TORVOSE-466497 format. One record per residue (C-alpha): x negated, y negated, z; residue number from 1. Coordinates in Angstrom, 1 decimal. Layout:
# TORVOSE-466497
> c1:c2:c3:num
> X:Y:Z:NUM
...
# end
This chain:
# TORVOSE-466497
> c1:c2:c3:num
> 0.0:0.0:-0.1:1
> -1.2:-3.4:-0.9:2
> 0.0:-7.2:0.2:3
> 1.2:-9.9:-2.4:4
> 0.8:-12.5:0.3:5
> -1.8:-14.9:0.9:6
> -4.3:-14.0:3.5:7
> -6.6:-15.6:5.9:8
> -9.9:-14.5:6.7:9
> -11.1:-13.7:10.4:10
> -14.8:-12.5:11.3:11
> -13.5:-10.3:13.8:12
> -10.7:-9.5:15.7:13
> -9.8:-7.3:18.8:14
> -6.7:-5.2:19.1:15
> -5.4:-3.0:21.8:16
> -2.3:-0.5:21.4:17
> -0.7:-0.1:24.7:18
> 2.1:2.1:25.6:19
> 3.1:5.4:27.6:20
> 1.2:8.4:27.4:21
> 3.8:10.0:25.0:22
> 4.0:6.9:22.7:23
> 0.8:8.1:20.8:24
> -1.2:5.0:21.3:25
> -4.6:6.9:20.9:26
> -3.6:8.5:17.5:27
> -2.5:5.0:16.3:28
> -5.7:3.5:17.5:29
> -7.6:6.2:15.6:30
> -5.8:5.7:12.5:31
> -6.3:1.8:12.6:32
> -9.9:2.7:13.3:33
> -10.4:5.0:10.7:34
> -9.0:2.8:8.1:35
> -11.0:0.0:9.4:36
> -14.2:1.9:9.1:37
> -13.1:2.8:5.6:38
> -13.2:-1.2:4.5:39
> -16.6:-1.4:6.0:40
> -16.1:-3.3:9.1:41
> -18.4:-3.0:11.9:42
> -16.4:-1.7:14.8:43
> -16.5:-0.7:18.7:44
> -13.4:1.1:20.1:45
> -12.5:1.6:24.2:46
> -10.0:4.5:24.5:47
> -8.2:4.1:28.1:48
> -5.9:7.0:29.2:49
> -4.7:8.4:32.8:50
> -6.0:11.5:33.8:51
> -2.7:13.3:34.6:52
> -1.4:15.4:31.6:53
> 2.2:13.6:32.3:54
> 2.1:10.9:34.5:55
> 5.8:9.4:34.9:56
> 7.2:8.0:32.0:57
> 7.5:4.2:31.9:58
> 5.2:3.9:34.9:59
> 2.1:1.8:35.1:60
> -0.2:4.8:36.0:61
> 1.2:6.5:32.9:62
> 0.0:3.4:30.6:63
> -2.4:4.4:27.7:64
> -4.4:2.2:25.6:65
> -6.6:1.9:22.9:66
> -8.8:-1.1:22.2:67
> -10.6:-1.6:18.9:68
> -13.0:-4.4:17.8:69
> -13.8:-4.7:14.2:70
> -15.9:-7.5:12.5:71
> -17.7:-8.5:9.7:72
> -21.0:-8.8:11.2:73
> -22.7:-6.4:13.6:74
> -21.0:-6.2:17.1:75
> -22.1:-4.4:20.3:76
> -18.8:-3.8:22.4:77
> -15.2:-3.3:22.3:78
> -14.8:-6.9:23.2:79
> -13.7:-8.4:26.7:80
> -10.1:-9.4:25.8:81
> -7.8:-8.6:23.2:82
> -6.6:-11.0:20.4:83
> -3.5:-8.9:19.8:84
> -1.5:-6.9:22.1:85
> 0.9:-4.1:21.2:86
> 3.0:-3.1:23.9:87
> 5.4:-0.5:23.7:88
> 7.2:-0.8:27.2:89
> 7.3:-3.3:30.3:90
> 4.4:-0.9:32.0:91
> 2.0:-1.6:29.1:92
> 2.6:-5.1:29.2:93
> 2.2:-5.1:33.0:94
> -0.5:-3.2:32.9:95
> -2.6:-5.1:30.5:96
> -1.4:-8.6:30.5:97
> -3.9:-9.9:32.9:98
> -6.7:-9.2:29.9:99
> -4.9:-10.9:27.4:100
> -6.1:-14.5:27.0:101
> -3.8:-17.2:26.6:102
> -2.5:-18.3:23.1:103
> -3.3:-14.5:21.9:104
> -0.9:-12.8:20.0:105
> 1.7:-9.9:21.8:106
> 4.0:-7.7:20.1:107
> 6.6:-6.0:22.4:108
> 8.9:-3.4:21.9:109
> 12.0:-4.9:23.1:110
> 14.1:-1.7:23.3:111
> 12.3:-0.4:26.1:112
> 13.0:-3.4:28.4:113
> 15.9:-1.9:30.0:114
> 16.7:-2.7:33.8:115
> 15.8:0.9:34.6:116
> 12.1:0.3:32.8:117
> 11.9:-3.1:34.1:118
> 12.6:-1.8:37.7:119
> 10.0:1.0:37.7:120
> 7.2:-1.8:37.3:121
> 8.5:-4.0:39.8:122
> 10.2:-6.5:37.6:123
> 13.6:-8.2:38.3:124
> 13.9:-9.9:35.4:125
> 12.6:-9.3:31.7:126
> 9.5:-11.5:31.4:127
> 10.9:-11.8:27.6:128
> 14.0:-13.8:29.1:129
> 12.2:-16.4:31.2:130
> 9.2:-18.7:30.7:131
> 6.3:-16.2:32.0:132
> 5.1:-15.6:28.4:133
> 5.4:-19.0:27.2:134
> 1.6:-19.3:27.0:135
> 1.3:-16.4:24.4:136
> 2.5:-15.7:21.0:137
> 5.0:-13.2:21.5:138
> 6.7:-11.3:18.9:139
> 9.7:-9.4:20.3:140
> 10.8:-6.6:18.2:141
> 13.1:-3.9:18.5:142
> 10.4:-1.6:17.2:143
> 12.7:1.7:18.3:144
> 15.7:0.5:16.6:145
> 14.0:-0.4:13.6:146
> 12.5:3.1:13.4:147
> 15.6:5.0:13.9:148
> 17.2:2.9:11.1:149
> 14.3:3.1:8.7:150
> 14.6:7.0:9.3:151
> 18.6:7.2:9.0:152
> 18.5:9.2:6.2:153
> 16.3:12.3:7.7:154
> 19.6:14.2:9.2:155
> 17.5:17.0:10.0:156
> 15.4:15.2:12.6:157
> 16.9:14.6:16.1:158
> 17.0:11.2:17.6:159
> 14.0:12.1:19.8:160
> 12.0:13.3:16.8:161
> 12.7:9.9:15.0:162
> 11.9:7.8:18.0:163
> 8.3:9.4:18.1:164
> 7.5:7.8:14.8:165
> 7.9:4.4:16.1:166
> 3.7:4.3:16.6:167
> 3.3:4.8:12.4:168
> 6.1:1.9:12.3:169
> 3.7:-0.3:14.2:170
> 0.5:0.9:12.8:171
> 2.1:-0.1:9.7:172
> 2.8:-3.5:10.8:173
> -0.6:-3.9:12.4:174
> -2.0:-2.5:9.0:175
> 0.0:-5.3:7.2:176
> -0.9:-8.0:9.3:177
> -4.8:-6.8:9.4:178
> -5.0:-6.2:5.3:179
> -5.6:-2.4:6.4:180
> -5.6:0.3:3.9:181
> -2.9:3.0:4.8:182
> -4.3:5.8:2.4:183
> -6.5:7.6:5.2:184
> -3.8:7.5:7.4:185
> -1.3:9.0:4.9:186
> -3.9:11.5:4.1:187
> -4.2:12.5:7.7:188
> -0.6:12.8:7.9:189
> -0.6:15.3:5.2:190
> -3.0:17.5:6.6:191
> -1.5:17.8:10.0:192
> 2.1:17.9:9.4:193
> 1.9:19.9:5.7:194
> 3.7:22.8:7.4:195
> 6.7:20.2:8.5:196
> 7.5:18.6:5.5:197
> 10.5:16.8:7.5:198
> 8.2:15.2:10.3:199
> 5.8:14.5:7.6:200
> 8.0:12.3:5.2:201
> 9.4:10.4:8.6:202
> 6.2:9.7:9.8:203
> 5.2:8.2:6.2:204
> 8.5:6.4:6.0:205
> 8.0:4.6:9.3:206
> 4.6:3.9:8.3:207
> 5.7:2.0:5.2:208
> 8.7:1.0:6.7:209
> 6.3:-1.0:9.3:210
> 4.2:-2.5:6.5:211
> 7.1:-3.5:4.4:212
> 8.4:-5.2:7.5:213
> 5.6:-7.4:7.8:214
> 5.3:-8.3:4.3:215
> 9.3:-9.4:4.4:216
> 10.0:-10.8:7.7:217
> 9.6:-14.1:8.5:218
> 8.1:-13.4:11.9:219
> 4.3:-13.4:10.8:220
> 3.0:-16.2:8.9:221
> 0.5:-14.6:6.7:222
> -1.9:-11.0:7.2:223
> -5.8:-11.8:8.0:224
> -8.5:-10.0:6.5:225
> -11.7:-9.2:8.0:226
> -14.6:-8.5:5.5:227
> -16.7:-5.9:5.4:228
> -20.0:-6.0:7.2:229
> -23.6:-6.0:5.7:230
> -25.1:-2.7:6.2:231
> -27.8:-1.1:5.0:232
> -27.6:1.3:1.6:233
> -26.5:4.5:2.9:234
> -23.4:7.1:3.6:235
> -22.0:6.2:6.4:236
> -18.7:7.7:8.8:237
> -17.3:6.8:12.1:238
> -18.0:8.9:14.9:239
> -17.7:9.2:18.6:240
> -20.4:9.6:21.0:241
> -19.2:13.4:21.5:242
> -19.0:14.4:17.7:243
> -22.6:12.7:17.2:244
> -24.1:14.6:20.3:245
> -22.8:17.9:18.9:246
> -24.5:17.2:15.7:247
> -27.6:16.2:17.3:248
> -27.8:19.4:19.1:249
> -27.5:21.4:16.1:250
> -29.9:18.9:14.1:251
> -32.4:19.5:17.0:252
> -32.1:23.3:17.1:253
> -32.5:23.3:13.3:254
> -35.7:21.2:13.5:255
> -37.1:23.5:16.4:256
> -36.2:26.6:14.1:257
> -34.0:28.4:17.0:258
> -30.4:29.5:16.9:259
> -28.4:27.4:19.3:260
> -26.1:29.1:22.1:261
> -23.8:26.9:24.2:262
> -22.4:28.3:27.2:263
> -19.5:26.1:28.5:264
> -16.6:25.6:30.9:265
> -14.1:22.8:29.9:266
> -14.2:19.7:31.8:267
> -13.2:16.0:30.8:268
> -14.7:14.1:29.2:269
> -17.0:16.6:27.7:270
> -14.7:19.0:26.2:271
> -15.0:18.0:22.9:272
> -18.4:19.0:22.6:273
> -17.3:22.5:22.9:274
> -14.3:21.8:20.2:275
> -17.2:20.5:17.9:276
> -19.7:23.2:18.4:277
> -17.4:25.8:17.8:278
> -17.0:24.7:14.0:279
> -20.9:25.0:13.3:280
> -20.9:28.9:13.5:281
> -22.4:28.9:9.7:282
> -25.4:26.6:11.1:283
> -26.6:29.2:13.4:284
> -24.4:28.0:16.6:285
> -22.7:30.3:19.1:286
> -20.2:28.9:21.4:287
> -18.8:30.8:24.6:288
> -15.9:29.3:26.8:289
> -17.2:30.8:30.2:290
> -15.2:31.7:33.0:291
> -16.7:29.0:35.1:292
> -19.2:26.3:35.1:293
> -21.8:28.6:36.9:294
> -21.2:31.4:34.2:295
> -21.8:28.4:31.5:296
> -24.9:27.5:32.5:297
> -26.0:31.1:32.9:298
> -25.1:32.0:29.6:299
> -27.3:29.2:28.4:300
> -30.2:30.1:30.2:301
> -29.8:33.7:29.2:302
> -29.8:32.7:25.8:303
> -32.8:30.2:26.3:304
> -34.7:33.3:27.6:305
> -33.6:35.4:24.6:306
> -35.1:32.9:22.2:307
> -32.6:30.5:21.3:308
> -31.7:26.8:22.4:309
> -29.5:27.3:25.2:310
> -27.3:24.4:26.0:311
> -24.4:23.8:28.6:312
> -22.0:20.6:28.7:313
> -20.1:19.4:31.8:314
> -19.4:16.3:33.7:315
> -20.7:15.4:37.2:316
> -18.7:18.0:39.3:317
> -19.7:20.9:36.8:318
> -23.4:19.5:37.3:319
> -23.2:20.3:41.2:320
> -22.1:23.8:40.4:321
> -25.0:24.1:37.8:322
> -27.5:22.9:40.3:323
> -28.9:26.4:41.5:324
> -29.2:27.5:37.9:325
> -31.0:24.5:36.9:326
> -33.3:25.3:39.5:327
> -33.9:28.5:38.3:328
> -34.8:27.2:34.8:329
> -37.1:24.6:36.4:330
> -39.1:28.0:37.8:331
> -38.9:29.7:35.2:332
> -39.8:26.9:32.7:333
> -37.5:27.7:29.8:334
> -36.1:25.2:27.2:335
> -32.5:24.3:28.4:336
> -30.4:21.3:27.7:337
> -28.0:20.0:30.1:338
> -25.3:17.7:28.8:339
> -23.6:15.6:31.5:340
> -20.9:13.4:30.2:341
> -20.6:11.0:33.1:342
> -17.1:9.8:34.7:343
> -15.7:8.4:37.7:344
> -16.6:9.8:41.1:345
> -16.9:11.4:43.8:346
> -15.7:14.9:43.3:347
> -13.0:14.6:40.8:348
> -12.8:10.9:41.2:349
> -11.8:9.3:37.7:350
> -11.8:12.1:35.3:351
> -10.7:9.7:32.3:352
> -12.9:6.7:33.4:353
> -16.5:6.1:32.5:354
> -19.4:5.9:35.2:355
> -23.0:6.0:35.4:356
> -23.3:7.5:38.9:357
> -25.3:10.8:38.2:358
> -28.6:9.5:37.8:359
> -30.0:10.2:41.1:360
> -28.0:14.1:40.9:361
> -29.8:14.7:37.8:362
> -33.3:13.2:39.3:363
> -32.8:14.9:42.8:364
> -29.8:17.2:43.0:365
> -31.5:20.5:43.2:366
> -33.3:22.2:46.4:367
> -37.0:22.3:46.4:368
> -39.3:19.8:44.2:369
> -37.8:20.6:40.7:370
> -38.4:17.9:38.4:371
> -36.3:17.4:35.3:372
> -37.1:15.0:32.2:373
> -34.0:12.7:31.7:374
> -32.6:11.2:28.3:375
> -29.6:9.0:28.2:376
> -28.2:7.7:24.6:377
> -27.1:3.7:24.2:378
> -24.5:3.8:21.9:379
> -21.7:6.4:20.6:380
> -23.8:6.8:17.4:381
> -27.1:7.0:19.6:382
> -25.5:10.2:21.1:383
> -27.1:11.7:17.6:384
> -30.7:10.9:18.3:385
> -30.6:11.3:21.9:386
> -29.5:14.9:21.7:387
> -32.0:15.5:19.1:388
> -34.9:14.3:21.3:389
> -33.4:16.1:24.5:390
> -34.0:19.6:22.1:391
> -37.2:18.3:21.1:392
> -38.6:18.0:25.0:393
> -37.1:21.1:25.9:394
> -38.5:23.4:22.9:395
> -41.9:21.7:23.2:396
> -42.3:21.4:26.9:397
> -40.4:24.4:28.1:398
> -38.0:22.6:30.3:399
> -34.6:22.0:31.1:400
> -33.6:18.6:30.3:401
> -30.5:16.8:31.4:402
> -28.9:14.2:28.8:403
> -26.9:11.9:30.2:404
> -24.0:10.3:28.1:405
> -20.6:9.1:29.6:406
> -16.9:8.6:29.1:407
> -17.5:5.4:27.3:408
> -19.8:6.7:25.0:409
> -18.3:10.2:24.5:410
> -14.6:8.9:23.3:411
> -15.6:5.3:21.9:412
> -16.5:5.2:18.2:413
> -18.7:3.2:16.0:414
> -20.0:3.5:12.3:415
> -23.0:6.0:12.1:416
> -25.4:6.2:9.0:417
> -25.6:10.0:8.4:418
> -29.3:10.6:8.3:419
> -31.1:12.9:5.8:420
> -32.5:16.2:7.2:421
> -35.9:15.7:5.6:422
> -36.1:12.6:7.8:423
> -35.5:13.9:11.1:424
> -38.6:14.8:13.4:425
> -39.8:18.4:13.1:426
> -40.9:20.5:15.8:427
> -40.8:24.1:14.9:428
> -40.9:26.3:18.3:429
> -43.9:28.4:18.8:430
> -43.0:32.0:19.9:431
> -45.4:34.2:21.7:432
> -46.1:37.0:19.3:433
> -49.1:39.1:21.0:434
> -51.2:39.7:24.4:435
> -53.1:36.3:25.3:436
> -55.6:37.9:27.9:437
> -57.2:41.1:29.0:438
> -56.8:43.0:32.1:439
> -59.8:44.1:34.4:440
> -60.2:47.2:32.0:441
> -60.0:45.0:29.3:442
> -57.0:46.0:27.6:443
> -54.9:43.3:26.1:444
> -52.2:41.8:28.5:445
> -49.6:38.8:28.6:446
> -50.2:36.1:31.0:447
> -46.9:34.2:30.8:448
> -48.2:30.9:32.9:449
> -51.5:30.2:30.6:450
> -50.6:26.7:29.6:451
> -51.0:24.7:26.5:452
> -53.6:22.0:27.0:453
> -51.5:19.2:25.6:454
> -48.0:19.6:26.9:455
> -48.9:22.1:29.8:456
> -46.0:24.6:28.6:457
> -46.3:28.1:29.0:458
> -45.9:30.3:26.5:459
> -42.0:31.1:25.0:460
> -42.0:35.0:24.9:461
> -39.1:36.7:23.4:462
> -37.5:39.7:25.4:463
> -38.5:43.2:23.5:464
> -41.6:41.7:22.1:465
> -44.3:44.5:22.4:466
> -47.0:43.6:25.0:467
> -45.1:40.6:26.3:468
> -43.6:42.2:29.2:469
> -43.4:39.9:32.2:470
> -41.8:39.2:35.6:471
> -39.0:36.7:36.0:472
> -36.9:35.6:38.8:473
> -36.8:32.4:41.2:474
> -39.3:33.7:43.6:475
> -42.8:31.6:43.3:476
> -44.9:33.1:40.5:477
> -48.5:33.5:40.5:478
> -50.1:30.4:38.2:479
> -51.2:33.0:35.8:480
> -49.9:36.2:35.7:481
> -46.4:35.3:36.6:482
> -46.2:37.9:39.5:483
> -44.5:37.0:42.8:484
> -46.8:34.9:45.0:485
> -46.5:33.6:48.5:486
> -49.7:32.4:48.2:487
> -49.7:28.4:49.7:488
> -52.3:27.5:47.4:489
> -50.7:28.8:44.4:490
> -47.5:27.4:45.2:491
> -49.0:23.9:46.0:492
> -50.6:24.2:42.3:493
> -47.5:25.4:40.6:494
> -45.5:22.7:42.2:495
> -47.8:20.3:41.1:496
> -48.1:21.6:37.6:497
> -44.4:21.5:37.1:498
> -44.4:17.8:37.9:499
> -47.2:17.3:35.7:500
> -45.7:19.1:32.7:501
> -42.8:16.6:33.4:502
> -44.8:13.8:33.3:503
> -46.8:15.0:30.2:504
> -43.4:14.2:28.4:505
> -44.5:10.4:28.8:506
> -47.3:11.1:26.4:507
> -45.2:11.3:23.1:508
> -42.3:8.9:23.9:509
> -44.1:5.6:23.4:510
> -44.4:2.4:25.2:511
> -40.7:0.7:26.5:512
> -40.0:-2.0:23.7:513
> -39.1:-5.4:25.3:514
> -37.0:-8.0:22.7:515
> -38.3:-11.3:23.9:516
> -38.2:-13.6:20.7:517
> -39.8:-16.6:22.3:518
> -42.4:-15.0:24.3:519
> -41.7:-17.2:27.3:520
> -38.7:-15.5:29.0:521
> -39.0:-15.7:32.7:522
> -35.8:-13.3:33.2:523
> -35.4:-9.8:31.5:524
> -32.3:-7.8:31.3:525
> -33.1:-4.3:31.6:526
> -30.5:-1.2:31.0:527
> -30.0:2.5:30.5:528
> -27.1:4.3:28.7:529
> -23.9:2.6:27.7:530
> -24.7:-0.7:29.5:531
> -26.7:-1.4:26.0:532
> -24.1:-2.9:24.5:533
> -22.9:-5.2:27.0:534
> -26.2:-6.1:28.2:535
> -27.6:-7.4:24.4:536
> -24.1:-9.0:23.8:537
> -24.5:-11.4:26.9:538
> -28.4:-11.5:26.1:539
> -27.4:-12.7:22.4:540
> -24.8:-15.2:23.9:541
> -27.3:-17.0:26.1:542
> -29.7:-17.3:23.4:543
> -27.2:-18.8:21.1:544
> -27.0:-21.4:23.8:545
> -30.6:-22.2:23.7:546
> -31.6:-20.0:26.6:547
> -34.6:-17.9:26.7:548
> -34.0:-14.4:28.2:549
> -35.7:-11.1:27.5:550
> -34.0:-7.5:26.9:551
> -35.1:-4.0:27.4:552
> -33.3:-0.8:27.4:553
> -34.5:2.5:28.9:554
> -33.6:5.9:26.9:555
> -36.5:8.2:28.9:556
> -35.3:7.8:32.9:557
> -37.7:10.6:34.1:558
> -40.4:9.9:33.0:559
> -40.4:6.5:32.6:560
> -42.6:5.4:29.7:561
> -45.9:4.6:30.7:562
> -45.9:0.7:30.3:563
> -42.6:0.3:32.5:564
> -44.4:-1.1:35.6:565
> -46.4:-3.8:33.6:566
> -43.2:-4.9:31.8:567
> -41.8:-5.2:35.0:568
> -44.2:-7.2:36.5:569
> -44.5:-9.7:33.5:570
> -40.8:-11.4:34.5:571
> -39.8:-13.8:37.4:572
> -36.5:-11.9:37.6:573
> -35.5:-8.3:36.3:574
> -32.0:-7.7:36.5:575
> -30.4:-4.1:36.1:576
> -26.6:-4.2:35.0:577
> -25.7:-0.5:36.0:578
> -22.0:1.6:36.4:579
> -23.1:2.6:40.1:580
> -24.3:1.0:43.1:581
> -27.6:0.8:41.7:582
> -29.5:4.0:40.9:583
> -32.2:3.2:38.5:584
> -32.5:-0.1:40.6:585
> -33.7:2.2:43.6:586
> -35.9:4.3:41.4:587
> -37.5:1.4:40.1:588
> -38.2:-0.6:43.2:589
> -39.6:2.6:44.7:590
> -41.8:3.5:41.7:591
> -43.4:0.0:40.9:592
> -42.7:-1.8:44.4:593
> -40.9:-4.7:41.7:594
> -38.0:-6.9:43.1:595
> -35.4:-5.7:40.5:596
> -32.0:-7.5:41.1:597
> -29.2:-5.0:41.0:598
> -25.8:-6.0:39.3:599
> -23.3:-3.2:39.6:600
> -19.8:-2.5:38.7:601
> -17.7:1.0:39.5:602
> -14.3:-0.2:38.0:603
> -14.2:2.8:35.5:604
> -14.4:0.5:32.5:605
> -17.5:-0.9:30.8:606
> -18.8:-4.3:31.9:607
> -17.5:-7.5:30.2:608
> -20.0:-9.4:28.2:609
> -18.5:-12.7:29.9:610
> -19.4:-11.1:33.3:611
> -22.9:-10.4:32.5:612
> -23.7:-13.6:30.8:613
> -22.7:-15.5:34.0:614
> -24.8:-13.3:36.0:615
> -27.6:-13.9:34.0:616
> -27.5:-17.6:33.4:617
> -27.2:-17.5:37.4:618
> -30.6:-16.0:37.4:619
> -32.1:-18.6:34.9:620
> -31.1:-21.3:36.8:621
> -32.9:-19.9:39.9:622
> -36.0:-19.1:38.3:623
> -36.0:-22.7:36.6:624
> -35.0:-24.3:40.1:625
# end
């Protein structure tokens, strides 16, 4: 569908779709995102939904929303506040109104503003009938009624089935408002409902009715256009963090030359990685949905012992259950990737909300001295590269590796340039094939803990290889033969060696890079994980105002890059924003004795750029005083 109306250009727009959990807001937002990606816009999304499978209908706890920021230039976040709010009921309006700036556009489904629904959210009167919304541009539309009217000819469908298509009507209207093509959505609907022709036809009719409403009504002046963002030539696709992470794991195993085995138990928000990897059987991937978290990592570690790249995926509560087996992997010195898609805690906490509060758990959450490298992606698309890096470290250094994503990255999406396989780093795994020593009688034997001088990795010996039989288990091992050892000096040596092996990872990760265009900044903003977008956006905002601020971001959290201490000591103020109570800041203070300033938020949502800019600006004023 295409519009004949005169259009008005915008450089960016932030839209939030909000409604009841059963209103299809995630699907609506996802389809609008796909259509925007097809136009070449840069974009960033923030799905936000309740943890309950079906929260009470029409209540604020049951509100589900999807925010999309799309632009004609390089953007970094889903945006602080929506320019357009689509509210399908009173609960959606009340839950989101505080985020909508004055003068923004609100599209409201008036059919849901009944006395009963108003009472559910604590409103005695409808805000559509008093002056409480006069500061916004409100379009009060009977979306349900218009949808039912558009589908009147579909006699085979019930009223409820017809009402469900109101999200497609809203999508059609917004697609007209922002000159989005609907072709990919029509193809999606055909694929999803191909076996149900009446449902398919009704959804397509609702989609077209929404578009036509925008085209013919006088409620909306003109549609807007947002031009494509300039991008390097290449093949692009829109991708979520979980999908990118799954592809990165597959690519990592491919570049290591080993099969990939996932042992996993479904848990929010990591389950989509299991779903994605189950589709890659033809690429040497085996997925095992285990009966619990402990069994899942047991499968993964057993696969690593058998010569595969073992991976387990989970969230914070699952990491707690897996901790003993992670310690066993440290002792056995086998490659293993533990993916922790962090969510709000403690305990089951906020399953569908984001947080960065598992860093200390990944760092220290095991008995004994059991160091493990930690890698964290910075964007949804970067989950691919971070997963590839985690597999590299695990296979090259023969160690379990933590990969710390979070709910914001996992569920959010952005454009991703599909790399060429030939351009990916290659790190073929070297398996032990023959004995590497002789015994006292001069016979060939195998010493499983003889180490590579460069990486300190021990040999990776696949069971069944003749002559490589050796003892494994969790009890301390002799530093050469691998036999059980209770010798105090041997244990001290093994503890220090395992730590030195993790420290050796820093040799290949390079220095911490600092973005300091002027070279004279006194304030450094340092982040990790998903704070990358908000941090850099806030820094850009201050630079646009003529202020000098440096920015750096850590991918490797254990070990830190070799020059980290030097970087920290080079600035008068170091600010570390985190979605926890200051875990990275505490590690940096302890290791480098630098007065790192922590700025924290644990609201289950990513940082707002405006809030960070204010904090950084205050630090600038302090150092200039």
